[in-house]
N, C-alpha and C positions, 0 to 999 in steps of 0.2 A: 317829569320823566323819571327822576330818581325814585319817586314813590311807586310808580308802575314797575320798575325794575326790581325793587325790594319785594313788592307783592308777588311778582312772578317767582323769585327765588324762594320765597316762603312757601308758595303752593307746591313747587317742585320738591322742596325738602319734606313737606308733609306727605306727598305721594310716595317718596322714597321710603319714609318711615313706615307708612301703611303697608307697602309691599314687603318690606323686611319683616314686619309683624306677621303678615299672612304667611310668609315663607317659614317662619319659625314655628307657626302652628302646625306645619306639616311634619316637623321633626323636632326632637329635643335631644340634648346631650347631657347625660347624667354620669356622675362618677360614683361607682359602687365598688367598695373595697379596693380603691386605688386604680380601678380600671374604667376607662371611658366606655360608655354604652351609647351608641348612636341609635336612638329609638325613632324609627320612621313610621308614620301612620299608613303609608302606602299611597298617599296623594302625591302626584308628580310635582317635583320642584323645578323641573326644566323640561327640555325636549331634546332627545338625541335619537337618531336612527342611522345606523351605519349605511354609508353610501358605498356599496360594493361594486367593483368592476371586475368582470371575469377576465383573467389574463390568459389562461389556457386550461385544457383538460388533458390529463394523462391517463392512458389506458394500457400502459405497460410496453416494454420494448418488443420489437419484432426481429431485429437483426441479431438474434441470440439463438442458442440451441432450443429445440422445440419444448423441452421441459421447463424453460425459463420465459417463454413468450407470454406477453400480457401480464396481468396480475392474477395469481391464484386466489388469494384472500388477503386483503389489506387489514391488518390489525392495529397499526399505528403509523403515525407520520410525525417527524420533527424536522425543523430547519435550523441551520447554523446561522452565525452572525452575518454571513454573506448571502443569506436566503437560498443556499443550496438545499435541496430537498432529499430526505432519506425516508424511504417507504419500507416498512417491515411487512413482508409477505410470508405468512406462516405456512401456507400450502407449498410454496416453492422453497421454503426454509432459507430465505435470503433477505438481504437489504438491497434495494435498488436505488441508486443515486442519480439525481437529475440536477442540472445547474439552475440558476435563478431564472433562466429564459425558458425552462422546460425541456431542455435538450438532455437526452439520456447519456449518461457517462459510463456507468459500470454496475455490475452486481457483485456481491460478495457475501459469504465466502464461496469459493469454487467448490463444486460438488466432488471434485477429484482430490480435494485436499486431505490432509491427515484427519484421523478420527477426532483428535483434540481440537481441530479448527472447525469441524463441520457442525451445522445446526440440524436439528430434527423437528423441533416445534417451537420456534421463537415466539414469545407472546408479548414481550415488553422491551423497551429500550430507552436509554437516556444518554445525554452528553456528559463527558468529563473532559473539559477543555477541548483538545483536538481529537478525542477518541470517542467511540460509541461503546457503551456497555449494554449488552443484550442478555436477557434472561431466557433460557431455553427451558420451557416447562416440561417437555418430554424427557430430556436428559437431566433435568434439575441441575442446570449448569449456568454459571455466569461466564460470559466470553466477551473479550474486549478486542476491538479492531480500531485502527486509525481510520480517519475519515476517507483516506485513499484506498481502504480495503486491506491494508497490511495487518496481519494477525499480531496481537500483542501478548495475550495470555488467556487462560481459562481456569475456572475453579468450580468443582462440583459442590452443589449445595447439599451438605450432609445434615440429616435431621438432628436438631439440637445444637448444631454448631454454627449454622448460618441461616439467614432469613429466606424463607420461600416467599417472595414479594408479591404484593398486589398494588397496582398503580405505581409502578416504579417511575420516579421523576427526578429531575435535577435542576439546579440553577444554571447549568451550563458550565460550571466551574468545578468546585470541590464538593458541594453539597449534593449527596445522593440520598434519596428518601423513598420510603415505601410503607405500605401498611403490612403488618405481620399478624396473622391470625394464630390463636392458640386456644386450647381448651384446658381449663385448670379446675381443680377441686379445692374449695376453701370451706373449712368447717362443715364438711359433709355435703356441700352443695356444689353442683357443676356450673361453671361459668364459661361463656364464650367471650374471649377477649380479643380486641382488635387494636393494635398499637400503631399509630403513625410515628415512624422513627427515622432517625438518621442512621445510615449504614457506614461502618468503617471499612478500611481497605480489605478486610477479610469477609465483608458482607454480613457482619454480625451487628446487633443493635448497639449503637454508640450513644444515642440520646433519644429518649421518648419525648415526642412533641405533644401528643395527645393520646389518651387511652379511653377506649370505649369498653365497658364491662357490663355484661348482661347475664342474669341468671337464666339457665336453660331449663326453665320450668314450663308449665302448661301454657303460659302466655308468651313464651319466646317466639318472636317473629323474625326470621332471618334478615330481611332488609334493614331492621333496626340496628344491626351491628355494622352496617356498611355506611361509609361516608365518602365524600369526594373532596378534593383539594387542588389548589394551584400554588405554585411557588414562583416568586420573582424577587430579585434583589435581597435575598436573605430572609424574606417574610413568607409565612405560610398562611394561606387563606382557606380555612377549613369549614365545610358545611356542617350544620347541626345534623346529627344522625337520626334524631327522633322526629316523629310526625307532628308533634304538638307545637313546635316553634320554628319560626323563620329566623335563623341566626347564622352569622359567619364569624368565626373566631380568627382574629389576625394575631399570629404568634411568631416569635422569633426562633432562631435555630437552637436556643437554649431551653425552649419549651415555655417561655414566659409570654403570657397573653398581653399584647400591646393595647388592643381595643376590641370591642365586640359590636358588630352591626346587627341590628334587629329591624324587623318590619312586621306590622300587624298581619295576621294570617288566620284564615279560617280553614280548618282541616278538610281534606278532600278524600272521599272514599275511592278505593279501587273499584272499577267496574268488574263485571263477571269475567270478561275476556282477560283483563290484566291479572286477576287473581289466578286464573287457570295457567297463565304463562309463568307466573312466579312459582306456583305449586310445582310445575314441571321442572323448573330450574333448581328448586330446592331438592327435589327428588334426585335429579341427576348429579347434584353436588354432594349427596350423602348426608345432608343435614336432616335433623328430625322434622318430620312433616308437621305442618301447622293445621289447626282446625279450620277448615274452609267454611264452616257455618258461622264463625265469629266475624265481627266487623273489624276491618283493618283499614288504616289510613295511609296515604302516601306521605313520604317525607317532603318537606317544603321545597328543597333545592336538590336538583339532580346533578348538575355539573357547574364548575366554576372555571372561568378563564380570565386572564388579565391582559388587556390589550396594550398596544404600543404607547398609549397615552395614560397608562395606569388606571384606566377605568375597569371596574369589576363587571363582568358579564355573568350573571347567575341564571341558569335555566330553571324556571319554577315548575312545579307540578301543576297540572290543569285538570279540570273536570272534562275529560275527553268525550266528544260527541262526533257524529258523522260530519258535522259542519266544520269542526276544527281539528280533526284527527291528523291532518297533514300540515298543520300550522306549527311553526317553530318559534316560540317566544323566548325572550330574555329580559331580565331586569337589569338595569344599568345603575351603578353606584359610582359616585365620585367623592373621595375623601369621607367615606362613611355615609354620605347622604344619598337617598334614593332619588334618581333623576326621573326615570319613567320606565314603563314596560313597552317593548316594541317587538315587532315580528321580524324575523330574518327571512325575507321572502325568497332568498336564494338557497335556503336549506329546507328540505322536506322533512316531515315528521319522523321518519325512520332512518334518516341519514345522521352522520356524526360530523361535527365540526370541531376544529381546533384552531387556536391562534398561536402562531409561531413567528417571532421576529416582527416583520412588517406586514405580514399577510394572514389571510384566513384560508384554511384548508378544509375542504368538505369531502369526506369519504362517501362514495355512492352507496345506496341502499344494498346493492348486490356485492359490495366490497371489492369490486373489480375496476374501479375508476376513481380518480382524484381530481377535483376541480380546485383551481388556485385563484384567489381573488386579492386584489388590492382594495384598500378601504380607507375611508375618512371618518 
């Protein structure tokens, strides 16, 4: 009997060792210049698919003045620690607040308020403890309100003295961050520079977390200067901006890279429709046009979110066809290791999703509705 038991233990031990060996073949960890690189082959090491449950759908308040009914155009949504929901509506130039049960509470600021309190074209917002910091891109103004809608202060963004932000985000406490674009000339060459930075209390650059610098020559391609990021617990998760690599840089608030996540990647071409859309955007944004006869590739990662269990959700680029044009895929990572690629069947291809607190928020394709999900 003892011999059988020992033999069984030996077999189990061998199976465990074999499984561990196979798992390690799917990734390896290397230290390069003192920084850990998690090198993933792209083979799944596990299985995870979010189990989402629709809690409710919001379509905007009705018991309000006609000019505030519904949603004019949702540009962003964030949630506080109590899962209260704040929806930024740029067409109505307001924030509309709902409680965790989806009950409408208020909108602010009032349109009858003073000029210093009013918004004209709010485009981004973030939390600072119990207040909301909004950037109004029409007024080029930062404005701060308490979560109950009380006005705190406002500050105009003056060229050269404060940042005109892109992707304004925060850790919900003191860290406020954004990308800041600039054009500079070095040694007779023009460069486009995009800095992910911390902002101080005057909304100037306090610390550069990561800098992207590209020469504006004949090969300049506007999307290459853009990246995306998430922030949680003082760490920044920043997507590689170039199309050649699948990388996520994990950096602290001092700009020190803690580790880098990589995954094998085959470059993907833009299709004709996608190139035409980008060309129109570049034209409307005032950037130099690019040569539409050249070959351009998509960047590997489009968006990054961190869920309530600290898993990374990275939205990868795909070779889009009629068959998958409405499918929304994400890559899941845990502790730097690729788990698997899965589809979010509750998100359509042209919708926007965000993770906030304990929930997932999906902005409808027409930007006039918001679905709220619980998930596991």
